[in-house]
N, C-alpha and C positions, 0 to 999 in steps of 0.2 A: 145821286148817280144819274138822276134822270138829264139835271141841267146839263150834264156832260155827254150823256149818250145822244141825247135826242139832236143836238147839231150835227153832231159826228155822222149819223144817217144821213144827213142832207150832203154830206161831203163825200160821198161813196155812189157807186155804178147802180144803186138801188133802183134809180128810175130811168137810166137808159145804159147802154151797154158801155164797159169803159174805154173802147176805142171812139167813142163819140165825144169823151170828156177831152177838152182842150186846155193849153195852157196852166195857169196855177191850179185849175181844179184838178186836171190829170195828176199832177204832181201830189199833191193832198191825199187825192184819193189811192194812189200806189202805196203811200205811206200808213193810210189808215187802216188799222186792224180789222176795223167793221166790213170793209170791203172784203176781204178774205172771207168772214162769217157768212156775208150776203152771198157771195159767189159758189161756197159751198154750198149752201142750203138750195140755191139755184140749180146746181149740178145732181143734188139728190132728186128733185123733181123731172129734170129733163133728160139726165142720162147718167151713170157713174162715172166720173173722169177722177181717178186716184190722184193726180198731181193738185188739182182742187181741193179735193178732201183734205190731203195731207197738210195745204196751208190753211186749210181752215181749222185744224188741228192744232197745228202750231200757233196760230194768232189767238185762241181761246186757251191755250194752255201758257202761252206769253201773256196775254191778260190776266189770265187767272193767279199767275205768281206774281206780278206787279201790283196787283190788286191785295194779295195777301201780305207782300211784304209791306205795303203801305197800311194796311190796316194794324198789323202787328208793330210797326214802328210807332204808330199813333197812340196803339194801349200801351207800349213799355213807356212811352214819353208821360203818359197821364196816370201810369200806375206807379212810378220809380218817384222816390223823394227828391 
């Protein structure tokens, strides 16, 4: 999971505002779920923004659901003869 998550952090606005990103990096940051997690955490420190927190919860829920689906699919393949 580290090999997947670590590069995703560099394709997010963790190091600069999303408005400063241009071209392909802005497009990737828009579709990257880690972007919304980072922006949600940032809004907890700076000030409460309901829309950003909602996107964060949706991103966490989506990533959790996808991870569970992939884990259960792999478990089913390994345990069924």
